[in-house]
PyMOL Python script that loads the backbone (N, CA, C, O; Angstrom):
from pymol import cmd

cmd.read_pdbstr("""\
ATOM      1  N   MET A   1     -32.123 -47.599  -6.532  1.00  0.00           N
ATOM      2  CA  MET A   1     -32.073 -48.140  -5.429  1.00  0.00           C
ATOM      3  C   MET A   1     -31.336 -48.972  -5.465  1.00  0.00           C
ATOM      4  O   MET A   1     -30.747 -49.582  -6.358  1.00  0.00           O
ATOM      5  N   ASP A   2     -31.392 -49.015  -3.797  1.00  0.00           N
ATOM      6  CA  ASP A   2     -30.114 -50.172  -3.580  1.00  0.00           C
ATOM      7  C   ASP A   2     -30.955 -51.865  -3.460  1.00  0.00           C
ATOM      8  O   ASP A   2     -32.121 -51.992  -3.833  1.00  0.00           O
ATOM      9  N   TYR A   3     -30.227 -52.930  -2.951  1.00  0.00           N
ATOM     10  CA  TYR A   3     -29.964 -53.953  -2.805  1.00  0.00           C
ATOM     11  C   TYR A   3     -31.256 -54.050  -1.700  1.00  0.00           C
ATOM     12  O   TYR A   3     -32.363 -54.525  -1.951  1.00  0.00           O
ATOM     13  N   ARG A   4     -30.712 -53.341  -0.130  1.00  0.00           N
ATOM     14  CA  ARG A   4     -31.706 -53.722   0.338  1.00  0.00           C
ATOM     15  C   ARG A   4     -33.412 -53.573   0.538  1.00  0.00           C
ATOM     16  O   ARG A   4     -34.193 -54.456   0.892  1.00  0.00           O
ATOM     17  N   LYS A   5     -33.691 -52.225   0.204  1.00  0.00           N
ATOM     18  CA  LYS A   5     -34.782 -51.479  -0.599  1.00  0.00           C
ATOM     19  C   LYS A   5     -35.487 -52.688  -1.564  1.00  0.00           C
ATOM     20  O   LYS A   5     -36.623 -53.145  -1.437  1.00  0.00           O
ATOM     21  N   SER A   6     -34.545 -53.032  -2.486  1.00  0.00           N
ATOM     22  CA  SER A   6     -35.502 -54.422  -3.453  1.00  0.00           C
ATOM     23  C   SER A   6     -35.518 -55.508  -3.022  1.00  0.00           C
ATOM     24  O   SER A   6     -36.317 -56.354  -3.424  1.00  0.00           O
ATOM     25  N   TYR A   7     -34.643 -55.722  -2.113  1.00  0.00           N
ATOM     26  CA  TYR A   7     -35.086 -57.534  -1.304  1.00  0.00           C
ATOM     27  C   TYR A   7     -36.631 -57.043  -0.374  1.00  0.00           C
ATOM     28  O   TYR A   7     -37.595 -57.790  -0.541  1.00  0.00           O
ATOM     29  N   ILE A   8     -36.740 -56.330   0.174  1.00  0.00           N
ATOM     30  CA  ILE A   8     -37.991 -55.949   0.773  1.00  0.00           C
ATOM     31  C   ILE A   8     -39.077 -55.864  -0.179  1.00  0.00           C
ATOM     32  O   ILE A   8     -40.027 -56.639  -0.288  1.00  0.00           O
ATOM     33  N   LEU A   9     -38.845 -54.925  -0.789  1.00  0.00           N
ATOM     34  CA  LEU A   9     -39.531 -54.913  -2.631  1.00  0.00           C
ATOM     35  C   LEU A   9     -40.532 -55.957  -2.555  1.00  0.00           C
ATOM     36  O   LEU A   9     -41.756 -55.969  -2.423  1.00  0.00           O
ATOM     37  N   LEU A  10     -39.829 -56.632  -2.653  1.00  0.00           N
ATOM     38  CA  LEU A  10     -39.727 -58.311  -3.698  1.00  0.00           C
ATOM     39  C   LEU A  10     -40.478 -58.943  -2.856  1.00  0.00           C
ATOM     40  O   LEU A  10     -40.920 -60.019  -3.258  1.00  0.00           O
ATOM     41  N   TRP A  11     -40.839 -58.522  -1.529  1.00  0.00           N
ATOM     42  CA  TRP A  11     -41.797 -59.275  -0.553  1.00  0.00           C
ATOM     43  C   TRP A  11     -43.024 -59.268   0.028  1.00  0.00           C
ATOM     44  O   TRP A  11     -43.705 -60.064   0.675  1.00  0.00           O
ATOM     45  N   VAL A  12     -43.146 -57.883  -0.475  1.00  0.00           N
ATOM     46  CA  VAL A  12     -44.186 -56.898  -0.112  1.00  0.00           C
ATOM     47  C   VAL A  12     -44.628 -56.799  -1.397  1.00  0.00           C
ATOM     48  O   VAL A  12     -45.427 -55.867  -1.312  1.00  0.00           O
ATOM     49  N   LEU A  13     -44.625 -57.110  -2.381  1.00  0.00           N
ATOM     50  CA  LEU A  13     -44.756 -57.158  -3.719  1.00  0.00           C
ATOM     51  C   LEU A  13     -45.689 -58.460  -3.978  1.00  0.00           C
ATOM     52  O   LEU A  13     -46.699 -58.409  -4.680  1.00  0.00           O
ATOM     53  N   PHE A  14     -45.294 -59.466  -3.421  1.00  0.00           N
ATOM     54  CA  PHE A  14     -45.769 -60.776  -3.497  1.00  0.00           C
ATOM     55  C   PHE A  14     -46.766 -60.999  -2.703  1.00  0.00           C
ATOM     56  O   PHE A  14     -47.659 -61.749  -3.097  1.00  0.00           O
ATOM     57  N   ALA A  15     -46.865 -60.213  -1.002  1.00  0.00           N
ATOM     58  CA  ALA A  15     -47.544 -60.189  -0.537  1.00  0.00           C
ATOM     59  C   ALA A  15     -49.087 -59.449  -0.662  1.00  0.00           C
ATOM     60  O   ALA A  15     -50.100 -59.785  -0.049  1.00  0.00           O
ATOM     61  N   ALA A  16     -48.959 -58.480  -1.523  1.00  0.00           N
ATOM     62  CA  ALA A  16     -49.958 -57.624  -2.360  1.00  0.00           C
ATOM     63  C   ALA A  16     -50.269 -59.022  -2.994  1.00  0.00           C
ATOM     64  O   ALA A  16     -51.244 -59.766  -2.883  1.00  0.00           O
ATOM     65  N   GLY A  17     -49.226 -59.108  -3.622  1.00  0.00           N
ATOM     66  CA  GLY A  17     -50.426 -59.410  -5.132  1.00  0.00           C
ATOM     67  C   GLY A  17     -50.980 -61.126  -4.678  1.00  0.00           C
ATOM     68  O   GLY A  17     -51.770 -61.691  -5.435  1.00  0.00           O
ATOM     69  N   ILE A  18     -50.625 -61.632  -3.768  1.00  0.00           N
ATOM     70  CA  ILE A  18     -51.921 -62.512  -3.148  1.00  0.00           C
ATOM     71  C   ILE A  18     -52.836 -61.919  -2.652  1.00  0.00           C
ATOM     72  O   ILE A  18     -53.976 -62.047  -3.099  1.00  0.00           O
ATOM     73  N   ILE A  19     -52.507 -61.005  -1.442  1.00  0.00           N
ATOM     74  CA  ILE A  19     -53.445 -60.618  -0.814  1.00  0.00           C
ATOM     75  C   ILE A  19     -54.403 -60.134  -1.914  1.00  0.00           C
ATOM     76  O   ILE A  19     -55.478 -60.681  -2.162  1.00  0.00           O
ATOM     77  N   ALA A  20     -53.868 -58.962  -2.608  1.00  0.00           N
ATOM     78  CA  ALA A  20     -55.303 -58.581  -3.994  1.00  0.00           C
ATOM     79  C   ALA A  20     -56.043 -59.672  -4.783  1.00  0.00           C
ATOM     80  O   ALA A  20     -57.233 -59.565  -5.079  1.00  0.00           O
ATOM     81  N   GLY A  21     -55.205 -60.827  -5.138  1.00  0.00           N
ATOM     82  CA  GLY A  21     -55.406 -61.377  -6.369  1.00  0.00           C
ATOM     83  C   GLY A  21     -56.626 -62.237  -5.208  1.00  0.00           C
ATOM     84  O   GLY A  21     -57.653 -62.607  -5.777  1.00  0.00           O
ATOM     85  N   GLY A  22     -56.555 -62.484  -3.981  1.00  0.00           N
ATOM     86  CA  GLY A  22     -58.088 -63.196  -3.216  1.00  0.00           C
ATOM     87  C   GLY A  22     -58.945 -62.215  -2.766  1.00  0.00           C
ATOM     88  O   GLY A  22     -60.138 -62.434  -2.559  1.00  0.00           O
ATOM     89  N   LEU A  23     -58.389 -61.098  -2.594  1.00  0.00           N
ATOM     90  CA  LEU A  23     -59.936 -59.820  -2.170  1.00  0.00           C
ATOM     91  C   LEU A  23     -60.436 -59.776  -3.175  1.00  0.00           C
ATOM     92  O   LEU A  23     -61.593 -60.157  -2.997  1.00  0.00           O
ATOM     93  N   LEU A  24     -60.188 -59.393  -4.780  1.00  0.00           N
ATOM     94  CA  LEU A  24     -60.242 -58.972  -5.862  1.00  0.00           C
ATOM     95  C   LEU A  24     -61.256 -60.162  -6.069  1.00  0.00           C
ATOM     96  O   LEU A  24     -62.471 -60.074  -6.248  1.00  0.00           O
ATOM     97  N   THR A  25     -60.653 -61.034  -6.019  1.00  0.00           N
ATOM     98  CA  THR A  25     -62.084 -62.639  -6.769  1.00  0.00           C
ATOM     99  C   THR A  25     -62.638 -62.298  -5.596  1.00  0.00           C
ATOM    100  O   THR A  25     -63.413 -61.603  -6.253  1.00  0.00           O
ATOM    101  N   ALA A  26     -63.219 -61.998  -3.745  1.00  0.00           N
ATOM    102  CA  ALA A  26     -63.680 -62.507  -3.314  1.00  0.00           C
ATOM    103  C   ALA A  26     -64.689 -61.256  -3.699  1.00  0.00           C
ATOM    104  O   ALA A  26     -65.884 -61.474  -3.895  1.00  0.00           O
ATOM    105  N   LEU A  27     -64.446 -60.686  -3.740  1.00  0.00           N
ATOM    106  CA  LEU A  27     -65.256 -59.102  -3.888  1.00  0.00           C
ATOM    107  C   LEU A  27     -66.257 -59.098  -5.372  1.00  0.00           C
ATOM    108  O   LEU A  27     -67.460 -58.840  -5.419  1.00  0.00           O
ATOM    109  N   THR A  28     -65.169 -59.539  -6.761  1.00  0.00           N
ATOM    110  CA  THR A  28     -66.352 -59.396  -7.985  1.00  0.00           C
ATOM    111  C   THR A  28     -66.350 -60.336  -8.460  1.00  0.00           C
ATOM    112  O   THR A  28     -66.818 -60.523  -9.584  1.00  0.00           O
ATOM    113  N   GLY A  29     -65.740 -61.345  -7.633  1.00  0.00           N
ATOM    114  CA  GLY A  29     -66.304 -62.730  -8.349  1.00  0.00           C
ATOM    115  C   GLY A  29     -65.614 -63.132  -9.952  1.00  0.00           C
ATOM    116  O   GLY A  29     -65.902 -64.080 -10.683  1.00  0.00           O
ATOM    117  N   ASN A  30     -64.812 -62.250 -10.117  1.00  0.00           N
ATOM    118  CA  ASN A  30     -64.349 -62.646 -11.171  1.00  0.00           C
ATOM    119  C   ASN A  30     -62.931 -63.405 -10.532  1.00  0.00           C
ATOM    120  O   ASN A  30     -62.444 -63.046  -9.460  1.00  0.00           O
ATOM    121  N   ASP A  31     -62.236 -64.751 -11.556  1.00  0.00           N
ATOM    122  CA  ASP A  31     -61.011 -65.012 -10.975  1.00  0.00           C
ATOM    123  C   ASP A  31     -59.815 -64.076 -11.853  1.00  0.00           C
ATOM    124  O   ASP A  31     -58.831 -63.450 -11.460  1.00  0.00           O
ATOM    125  N   VAL A  32     -60.368 -64.288 -13.145  1.00  0.00           N
ATOM    126  CA  VAL A  32     -59.377 -63.670 -13.965  1.00  0.00           C
ATOM    127  C   VAL A  32     -59.173 -62.415 -13.511  1.00  0.00           C
ATOM    128  O   VAL A  32     -57.943 -62.362 -13.545  1.00  0.00           O
ATOM    129  N   LEU A  33     -59.532 -61.401 -13.122  1.00  0.00           N
ATOM    130  CA  LEU A  33     -59.548 -60.409 -12.861  1.00  0.00           C
ATOM    131  C   LEU A  33     -58.982 -59.641 -11.718  1.00  0.00           C
ATOM    132  O   LEU A  33     -58.411 -58.551 -11.674  1.00  0.00           O
ATOM    133  N   GLY A  34     -59.415 -60.835 -10.464  1.00  0.00           N
ATOM    134  CA  GLY A  34     -58.709 -60.703  -9.452  1.00  0.00           C
ATOM    135  C   GLY A  34     -56.819 -61.294  -9.029  1.00  0.00           C
ATOM    136  O   GLY A  34     -55.934 -60.819  -8.317  1.00  0.00           O
ATOM    137  N   TRP A  35     -56.902 -62.276  -9.735  1.00  0.00           N
ATOM    138  CA  TRP A  35     -55.448 -63.156  -9.451  1.00  0.00           C
ATOM    139  C   TRP A  35     -54.616 -62.613 -10.938  1.00  0.00           C
ATOM    140  O   TRP A  35     -53.441 -62.940 -11.104  1.00  0.00           O
ATOM    141  N   GLY A  36     -55.335 -61.778 -11.957  1.00  0.00           N
ATOM    142  CA  GLY A  36     -54.063 -61.622 -13.021  1.00  0.00           C
ATOM    143  C   GLY A  36     -53.889 -60.254 -12.322  1.00  0.00           C
ATOM    144  O   GLY A  36     -52.909 -59.758 -12.879  1.00  0.00           O
ATOM    145  N   ILE A  37     -54.322 -59.433 -11.430  1.00  0.00           N
ATOM    146  CA  ILE A  37     -53.912 -58.221 -11.009  1.00  0.00           C
ATOM    147  C   ILE A  37     -52.881 -58.555 -10.258  1.00  0.00           C
ATOM    148  O   ILE A  37     -51.796 -57.981 -10.172  1.00  0.00           O
ATOM    149  N   GLY A  38     -53.353 -59.753  -9.572  1.00  0.00           N
ATOM    150  CA  GLY A  38     -52.361 -60.534  -7.923  1.00  0.00           C
ATOM    151  C   GLY A  38     -50.857 -60.368  -8.806  1.00  0.00           C
ATOM    152  O   GLY A  38     -49.956 -59.529  -8.811  1.00  0.00           O
ATOM    153  N   VAL A  39     -51.207 -62.027  -9.747  1.00  0.00           N
ATOM    154  CA  VAL A  39     -49.964 -62.481 -10.425  1.00  0.00           C
ATOM    155  C   VAL A  39     -49.678 -60.796 -11.435  1.00  0.00           C
ATOM    156  O   VAL A  39     -48.656 -61.048 -12.074  1.00  0.00           O
ATOM    157  N   LEU A  40     -49.998 -59.728 -11.702  1.00  0.00           N
ATOM    158  CA  LEU A  40     -49.089 -58.187 -11.980  1.00  0.00           C
ATOM    159  C   LEU A  40     -47.972 -57.913 -11.457  1.00  0.00           C
ATOM    160  O   LEU A  40     -46.807 -57.708 -11.796  1.00  0.00           O
ATOM    161  N   LEU A  41     -49.123 -57.995  -9.799  1.00  0.00           N
ATOM    162  CA  LEU A  41     -48.244 -57.779  -8.611  1.00  0.00           C
ATOM    163  C   LEU A  41     -46.892 -58.084  -8.734  1.00  0.00           C
ATOM    164  O   LEU A  41     -45.901 -57.368  -8.882  1.00  0.00           O
ATOM    165  N   MET A  42     -47.070 -59.488  -8.629  1.00  0.00           N
ATOM    166  CA  MET A  42     -45.948 -60.660  -8.054  1.00  0.00           C
ATOM    167  C   MET A  42     -44.742 -60.164  -9.246  1.00  0.00           C
ATOM    168  O   MET A  42     -43.602 -59.990  -8.815  1.00  0.00           O
ATOM    169  N   ALA A  43     -44.956 -59.982 -10.462  1.00  0.00           N
ATOM    170  CA  ALA A  43     -44.696 -60.707 -11.721  1.00  0.00           C
ATOM    171  C   ALA A  43     -43.254 -59.115 -12.267  1.00  0.00           C
ATOM    172  O   ALA A  43     -42.381 -58.996 -13.126  1.00  0.00           O
ATOM    173  N   ALA A  44     -43.972 -57.996 -10.799  1.00  0.00           N
ATOM    174  CA  ALA A  44     -43.535 -56.674 -10.734  1.00  0.00           C
ATOM    175  C   ALA A  44     -41.883 -56.698  -9.839  1.00  0.00           C
ATOM    176  O   ALA A  44     -40.801 -56.112  -9.799  1.00  0.00           O
ATOM    177  N   GLY A  45     -42.759 -57.988  -9.129  1.00  0.00           N
ATOM    178  CA  GLY A  45     -41.584 -57.893  -7.530  1.00  0.00           C
ATOM    179  C   GLY A  45     -40.491 -58.466  -8.274  1.00  0.00           C
ATOM    180  O   GLY A  45     -39.329 -58.152  -8.018  1.00  0.00           O
ATOM    181  N   ILE A  46     -40.749 -59.171  -9.051  1.00  0.00           N
ATOM    182  CA  ILE A  46     -39.196 -60.534  -9.663  1.00  0.00           C
ATOM    183  C   ILE A  46     -38.979 -59.236 -10.656  1.00  0.00           C
ATOM    184  O   ILE A  46     -37.806 -58.906 -10.480  1.00  0.00           O
ATOM    185  N   VAL A  47     -39.495 -58.480 -11.482  1.00  0.00           N
ATOM    186  CA  VAL A  47     -38.931 -57.512 -12.372  1.00  0.00           C
ATOM    187  C   VAL A  47     -37.945 -56.615 -11.981  1.00  0.00           C
ATOM    188  O   VAL A  47     -36.821 -56.525 -12.473  1.00  0.00           O
ATOM    189  N   GLN A  48     -38.504 -55.825 -10.898  1.00  0.00           N
ATOM    190  CA  GLN A  48     -37.484 -54.783  -9.906  1.00  0.00           C
ATOM    191  C   GLN A  48     -36.184 -55.839  -9.430  1.00  0.00           C
ATOM    192  O   GLN A  48     -35.031 -55.491  -9.683  1.00  0.00           O
ATOM    193  N   THR A  49     -36.426 -56.986  -8.812  1.00  0.00           N
ATOM    194  CA  THR A  49     -35.712 -57.714  -8.489  1.00  0.00           C
ATOM    195  C   THR A  49     -34.191 -58.102  -9.311  1.00  0.00           C
ATOM    196  O   THR A  49     -33.082 -58.331  -8.828  1.00  0.00           O
ATOM    197  N   LEU A  50     -34.656 -58.067 -10.742  1.00  0.00           N
ATOM    198  CA  LEU A  50     -33.463 -58.637 -11.810  1.00  0.00           C
ATOM    199  C   LEU A  50     -32.908 -57.472 -11.832  1.00  0.00           C
ATOM    200  O   LEU A  50     -31.731 -57.483 -12.192  1.00  0.00           O
ATOM    201  N   LEU A  51     -33.330 -56.530 -11.584  1.00  0.00           N
ATOM    202  CA  LEU A  51     -33.076 -55.189 -12.144  1.00  0.00           C
ATOM    203  C   LEU A  51     -32.358 -54.258 -10.234  1.00  0.00           C
ATOM    204  O   LEU A  51     -32.186 -53.050 -10.075  1.00  0.00           O
ATOM    205  N   PHE A  52     -32.225 -54.887  -9.633  1.00  0.00           N
ATOM    206  CA  PHE A  52     -32.166 -54.081  -8.306  1.00  0.00           C
ATOM    207  C   PHE A  52     -31.241 -54.686  -7.624  1.00  0.00           C
ATOM    208  O   PHE A  52     -30.190 -54.076  -7.424  1.00  0.00           O
ATOM    209  N   PHE A  53     -31.390 -55.850  -7.177  1.00  0.00           N
ATOM    210  CA  PHE A  53     -30.719 -56.789  -6.546  1.00  0.00           C
ATOM    211  C   PHE A  53     -29.266 -57.530  -7.102  1.00  0.00           C
ATOM    212  O   PHE A  53     -28.999 -58.651  -7.536  1.00  0.00           O
ATOM    213  N   HIS A  54     -28.814 -56.809  -6.955  1.00  0.00           N
ATOM    214  CA  HIS A  54     -27.022 -57.155  -7.260  1.00  0.00           C
ATOM    215  C   HIS A  54     -25.933 -56.909  -6.371  1.00  0.00           C
ATOM    216  O   HIS A  54     -26.417 -56.443  -5.340  1.00  0.00           O
ATOM    217  N   CYS A  55     -24.895 -56.986  -6.294  1.00  0.00           N
ATOM    218  CA  CYS A  55     -23.975 -56.942  -5.615  1.00  0.00           C
ATOM    219  C   CYS A  55     -23.334 -55.260  -5.658  1.00  0.00           C
ATOM    220  O   CYS A  55     -22.957 -55.134  -6.823  1.00  0.00           O
ATOM    221  N   PRO A  56     -23.056 -53.957  -4.922  1.00  0.00           N
ATOM    222  CA  PRO A  56     -22.561 -52.955  -5.137  1.00  0.00           C
ATOM    223  C   PRO A  56     -21.346 -52.820  -6.015  1.00  0.00           C
ATOM    224  O   PRO A  56     -21.328 -52.307  -7.134  1.00  0.00           O
ATOM    225  N   HIS A  57     -20.675 -53.170  -5.581  1.00  0.00           N
ATOM    226  CA  HIS A  57     -19.048 -53.654  -5.771  1.00  0.00           C
ATOM    227  C   HIS A  57     -18.834 -54.332  -7.749  1.00  0.00           C
ATOM    228  O   HIS A  57     -18.254 -53.767  -8.677  1.00  0.00           O
ATOM    229  N   CYS A  58     -19.656 -55.840  -7.734  1.00  0.00           N
ATOM    230  CA  CYS A  58     -19.747 -55.963  -9.345  1.00  0.00           C
ATOM    231  C   CYS A  58     -20.462 -56.387  -9.725  1.00  0.00           C
ATOM    232  O   CYS A  58     -20.238 -57.238 -10.586  1.00  0.00           O
ATOM    233  N   GLY A  59     -21.407 -56.169  -9.454  1.00  0.00           N
ATOM    234  CA  GLY A  59     -22.988 -56.099 -10.328  1.00  0.00           C
ATOM    235  C   GLY A  59     -23.444 -57.539 -10.124  1.00  0.00           C
ATOM    236  O   GLY A  59     -24.644 -57.748 -10.299  1.00  0.00           O
ATOM    237  N   ALA A  60     -22.742 -58.460  -9.816  1.00  0.00           N
ATOM    238  CA  ALA A  60     -23.379 -59.580  -9.405  1.00  0.00           C
ATOM    239  C   ALA A  60     -24.597 -60.155  -9.307  1.00  0.00           C
ATOM    240  O   ALA A  60     -24.509 -60.469  -8.120  1.00  0.00           O
ATOM    241  N   LEU A  61     -25.933 -60.633  -9.714  1.00  0.00           N
ATOM    242  CA  LEU A  61     -27.235 -60.434  -9.527  1.00  0.00           C
ATOM    243  C   LEU A  61     -27.556 -61.920  -8.557  1.00  0.00           C
ATOM    244  O   LEU A  61     -27.905 -63.080  -8.772  1.00  0.00           O
ATOM    245  N   TRP A  62     -27.229 -61.143  -7.504  1.00  0.00           N
ATOM    246  CA  TRP A  62     -28.004 -62.418  -6.203  1.00  0.00           C
ATOM    247  C   TRP A  62     -29.185 -62.951  -6.439  1.00  0.00           C
ATOM    248  O   TRP A  62     -30.229 -62.458  -6.866  1.00  0.00           O
ATOM    249  N   ASP A  63     -28.702 -64.734  -5.891  1.00  0.00           N
ATOM    250  CA  ASP A  63     -30.196 -65.304  -5.568  1.00  0.00           C
ATOM    251  C   ASP A  63     -31.049 -65.019  -4.748  1.00  0.00           C
ATOM    252  O   ASP A  63     -30.450 -65.393  -3.739  1.00  0.00           O
ATOM    253  N   THR A  64     -32.197 -64.561  -4.314  1.00  0.00           N
ATOM    254  CA  THR A  64     -33.270 -64.092  -3.396  1.00  0.00           C
ATOM    255  C   THR A  64     -33.232 -64.813  -2.313  1.00  0.00           C
ATOM    256  O   THR A  64     -33.286 -64.309  -1.191  1.00  0.00           O
ATOM    257  N   ARG A  65     -33.054 -67.140  -2.724  1.00  0.00           N
ATOM    258  CA  ARG A  65     -33.502 -67.522  -1.481  1.00  0.00           C
ATOM    259  C   ARG A  65     -32.960 -67.566  -0.465  1.00  0.00           C
ATOM    260  O   ARG A  65     -33.518 -68.028   0.531  1.00  0.00           O
ATOM    261  N   GLY A  66     -31.725 -67.094  -0.452  1.00  0.00           N
ATOM    262  CA  GLY A  66     -30.981 -67.070   0.921  1.00  0.00           C
ATOM    263  C   GLY A  66     -30.352 -65.543   1.214  1.00  0.00           C
ATOM    264  O   GLY A  66     -29.278 -64.954   1.335  1.00  0.00           O
ATOM    265  N   GLY A  67     -31.660 -65.351   1.239  1.00  0.00           N
ATOM    266  CA  GLY A  67     -31.893 -63.043   1.309  1.00  0.00           C
ATOM    267  C   GLY A  67     -30.292 -62.623   0.988  1.00  0.00           C
ATOM    268  O   GLY A  67     -29.460 -63.110   0.223  1.00  0.00           O
ATOM    269  N   ILE A  68     -30.259 -61.770   1.699  1.00  0.00           N
ATOM    270  CA  ILE A  68     -29.202 -60.895   1.837  1.00  0.00           C
ATOM    271  C   ILE A  68     -27.821 -61.468   2.033  1.00  0.00           C
ATOM    272  O   ILE A  68     -27.685 -61.968   3.150  1.00  0.00           O
ATOM    273  N   PRO A  69     -26.688 -61.538   1.203  1.00  0.00           N
ATOM    274  CA  PRO A  69     -25.420 -62.108   1.391  1.00  0.00           C
ATOM    275  C   PRO A  69     -24.555 -61.172   2.426  1.00  0.00           C
ATOM    276  O   PRO A  69     -24.754 -59.957   2.458  1.00  0.00           O
ATOM    277  N   ASP A  70     -23.504 -61.860   3.339  1.00  0.00           N
ATOM    278  CA  ASP A  70     -22.976 -61.111   3.972  1.00  0.00           C
ATOM    279  C   ASP A  70     -21.941 -61.053   3.026  1.00  0.00           C
ATOM    280  O   ASP A  70     -21.635 -59.872   2.864  1.00  0.00           O
ATOM    281  N   TYR A  71     -21.286 -61.784   2.350  1.00  0.00           N
ATOM    282  CA  TYR A  71     -20.378 -61.438   1.773  1.00  0.00           C
ATOM    283  C   TYR A  71     -20.625 -61.924  -0.365  1.00  0.00           C
ATOM    284  O   TYR A  71     -20.979 -63.101  -0.434  1.00  0.00           O
ATOM    285  N   CYS A  72     -20.517 -61.360  -1.610  1.00  0.00           N
ATOM    286  CA  CYS A  72     -20.684 -61.736  -2.623  1.00  0.00           C
ATOM    287  C   CYS A  72     -20.104 -62.975  -3.188  1.00  0.00           C
ATOM    288  O   CYS A  72     -18.929 -63.274  -3.402  1.00  0.00           O
ATOM    289  N   PRO A  73     -21.447 -63.766  -3.419  1.00  0.00           N
ATOM    290  CA  PRO A  73     -20.579 -64.843  -3.609  1.00  0.00           C
ATOM    291  C   PRO A  73     -19.806 -64.764  -5.256  1.00  0.00           C
ATOM    292  O   PRO A  73     -19.204 -65.699  -5.784  1.00  0.00           O
ATOM    293  N   LYS A  74     -19.974 -63.699  -5.714  1.00  0.00           N
ATOM    294  CA  LYS A  74     -18.508 -64.065  -7.025  1.00  0.00           C
ATOM    295  C   LYS A  74     -17.651 -63.096  -6.450  1.00  0.00           C
ATOM    296  O   LYS A  74     -16.782 -63.621  -5.754  1.00  0.00           O
ATOM    297  N   CYS A  75     -17.584 -61.579  -6.513  1.00  0.00           N
ATOM    298  CA  CYS A  75     -16.275 -61.065  -5.714  1.00  0.00           C
ATOM    299  C   CYS A  75     -15.723 -61.404  -4.529  1.00  0.00           C
ATOM    300  O   CYS A  75     -14.497 -61.294  -4.518  1.00  0.00           O
ATOM    301  N   GLY A  76     -16.411 -61.924  -3.150  1.00  0.00           N
ATOM    302  CA  GLY A  76     -16.220 -61.804  -1.845  1.00  0.00           C
ATOM    303  C   GLY A  76     -15.544 -60.774  -1.302  1.00  0.00           C
ATOM    304  O   GLY A  76     -14.407 -60.766  -0.829  1.00  0.00           O
ATOM    305  N   LYS A  77     -16.629 -59.577  -1.447  1.00  0.00           N
ATOM    306  CA  LYS A  77     -16.049 -58.234  -0.696  1.00  0.00           C
ATOM    307  C   LYS A  77     -17.104 -57.965   0.262  1.00  0.00           C
ATOM    308  O   LYS A  77     -18.131 -57.898  -0.414  1.00  0.00           O
ATOM    309  N   LYS A  78     -17.429 -57.751   1.647  1.00  0.00           N
ATOM    310  CA  LYS A  78     -17.486 -57.502   2.354  1.00  0.00           C
ATOM    311  C   LYS A  78     -19.309 -56.687   2.180  1.00  0.00           C
ATOM    312  O   LYS A  78     -19.331 -55.478   2.409  1.00  0.00           O
ATOM    313  N   ILE A  79     -20.361 -57.202   1.891  1.00  0.00           N
ATOM    314  CA  ILE A  79     -21.892 -56.822   1.927  1.00  0.00           C
ATOM    315  C   ILE A  79     -22.383 -55.793   3.006  1.00  0.00           C
ATOM    316  O   ILE A  79     -22.278 -54.567   2.983  1.00  0.00           O
ATOM    317  N   LYS A  80     -22.768 -56.346   3.654  1.00  0.00           N
ATOM    318  CA  LYS A  80     -23.299 -56.099   5.062  1.00  0.00           C
ATOM    319  C   LYS A  80     -22.605 -55.184   6.201  1.00  0.00           C
ATOM    320  O   LYS A  80     -21.501 -55.615   6.531  1.00  0.00           O
ATOM    321  N   ASP A  81     -23.005 -54.057   6.845  1.00  0.00           N
ATOM    322  CA  ASP A  81     -22.341 -53.274   7.620  1.00  0.00           C
ATOM    323  C   ASP A  81     -22.152 -54.377   8.708  1.00  0.00           C
ATOM    324  O   ASP A  81     -21.534 -54.124   9.742  1.00  0.00           O
TER     325      ASP A  81
END
""", "prot")
cmd.dss("prot")
cmd.show_as("cartoon", "prot")
cmd.util.cbc("prot")
cmd.orient("prot")
């Protein structure tokens, strides 16, 4: 998986975790089940980001708060086309 897909998947899994947690809690009335599944979805987003959101040139892990950088903060090579 490349860094673009990883970044998108991070935010999709976070949104899915919040939505699933809220819906399952409302439908089942069980807070632990609903929010447990929601937290697992969010944790999956974080794990895949740690594995795939890095520089394709030097492999440095990036900070997700700034989005996809134009240049790698570690090696300085251009990232975006």
